[in-house]
C-alpha positions as CSV (number, residue, x, y, z in Angstrom):
1,X,-11.5,-22.4,80.8
2,X,-10.7,-20.6,77.6
3,X,-11.1,-22.7,74.6
4,X,-10.5,-21.9,70.8
5,X,-11.4,-24.7,68.5
6,X,-10.5,-24.5,64.7
7,X,-12.1,-26.4,62.1
8,X,-12.3,-26.4,58.2
9,X,-8.8,-27.3,57.2
10,X,-7.9,-29.8,54.6
11,X,-6.4,-30.5,51.3
12,X,-7.2,-28.3,48.4
13,X,-6.0,-27.7,44.9
14,X,-4.2,-24.5,43.9
15,X,-6.8,-21.9,43.0
16,X,-9.3,-23.4,45.3
17,X,-11.1,-22.1,48.4
18,X,-11.4,-23.1,52.0
19,X,-13.3,-21.6,54.9
20,X,-11.9,-21.9,58.4
21,X,-14.0,-21.5,61.6
22,X,-12.8,-21.0,65.1
23,X,-15.3,-21.3,68.0
24,X,-14.5,-19.6,71.2
25,X,-15.7,-20.3,74.8
26,X,-14.8,-19.4,78.3
27,X,-14.1,-15.7,77.6
28,X,-16.0,-12.6,76.6
29,X,-15.7,-13.2,72.9
30,X,-17.3,-10.1,71.8
31,X,-14.7,-7.9,73.6
32,X,-11.6,-9.5,72.1
33,X,-9.6,-8.9,68.8
34,X,-9.7,-12.1,66.9
35,X,-6.9,-13.1,64.5
36,X,-5.6,-16.0,62.3
37,X,-2.0,-16.9,62.2
38,X,-0.2,-19.6,60.3
39,X,3.0,-21.5,60.5
40,X,4.8,-23.5,58.0
41,X,7.5,-26.0,58.7
42,X,10.7,-24.2,59.4
43,X,8.9,-20.7,59.5
44,X,7.9,-18.5,62.2
45,X,4.2,-18.0,63.0
46,X,2.8,-15.1,61.0
47,X,-0.3,-13.1,61.2
48,X,-2.6,-13.5,58.2
49,X,-5.7,-11.7,59.4
50,X,-7.2,-9.8,62.4
51,X,-10.6,-8.2,63.1
52,X,-11.8,-5.8,65.7
53,X,-14.4,-6.7,68.4
54,X,-17.1,-5.0,66.5
55,X,-15.9,-6.1,63.0
56,X,-15.2,-2.3,62.2
57,X,-11.7,-3.0,61.3
58,X,-9.8,-5.7,59.7
59,X,-6.0,-6.2,58.9
60,X,-4.2,-8.4,56.3
61,X,-0.6,-8.6,55.3
62,X,0.1,-8.0,51.5
63,X,0.7,-11.8,51.0
64,X,-3.0,-12.6,51.5
65,X,-4.8,-9.2,50.9
66,X,-7.5,-9.6,48.3
67,X,-7.5,-13.3,48.7
68,X,-8.4,-13.9,52.4
69,X,-11.3,-12.4,54.3
70,X,-11.8,-12.5,58.1
71,X,-15.3,-12.2,59.7
72,X,-16.9,-12.9,62.8
73,X,-20.3,-13.6,64.4
74,X,-20.3,-12.5,68.0
75,X,-23.7,-14.1,68.7
76,X,-22.1,-17.5,67.8
77,X,-18.6,-16.7,69.4
78,X,-17.1,-17.6,66.1
79,X,-14.5,-16.1,63.8
80,X,-14.1,-17.2,60.1
81,X,-11.3,-17.1,57.6
82,X,-12.4,-17.4,54.0
83,X,-9.5,-18.3,51.8
84,X,-9.6,-17.9,48.0
85,X,-7.3,-18.3,45.1
86,X,-5.2,-20.6,47.3
87,X,-1.5,-21.2,46.5
88,X,1.0,-23.9,47.3
89,X,2.7,-21.3,49.8
90,X,-0.4,-21.0,51.9
91,X,0.3,-24.4,53.0
92,X,0.5,-24.3,56.8
93,X,-1.1,-25.0,60.2
94,X,-3.6,-22.2,60.8
95,X,-4.2,-20.9,64.4
96,X,-7.0,-18.9,65.9
97,X,-5.9,-16.1,68.4
98,X,-7.8,-14.0,70.9
99,X,-6.5,-11.0,72.7
100,X,-7.9,-8.0,74.6
101,X,-5.3,-5.7,76.2
102,X,-3.3,-7.6,78.7
103,X,-5.8,-10.6,78.5
104,X,-4.4,-13.5,76.5
105,X,-3.2,-14.1,73.8
106,X,-5.2,-17.4,73.7
107,X,-4.4,-19.9,71.0
108,X,-6.3,-22.7,69.4
109,X,-4.7,-26.1,68.6
110,X,-4.5,-25.3,64.9
111,X,-6.0,-26.9,61.7
112,X,-3.7,-28.0,58.7
113,X,-4.2,-26.4,55.3
114,X,-2.5,-28.1,52.4
115,X,-2.5,-26.7,49.0
116,X,-1.4,-29.1,46.4
117,X,-2.3,-30.8,43.0
């Protein structure tokens, strides 16, 4: 069955960095657009980064552009999110997402990121 397993979350001070990973299995990872979303308490889930199957295209909202960077390794069925210059408002549960046309979307269980001094 399809599985997406996130890791790498934790507590970090403002201005710090974290690298999230998401390992996929049970589907043709290299054909799927992979994305990271986040959801803070009381807020809707929002997209923070996406990457095309061949890594040729990435997309970020203005809130994270220039600070967050998404990448993928199709040989390892893994997508990454490098988060730099973290702010308290980046605190949220971060979710990995996979989609390919009508297939999916599939979601991971989420990993907590807390930015606090």
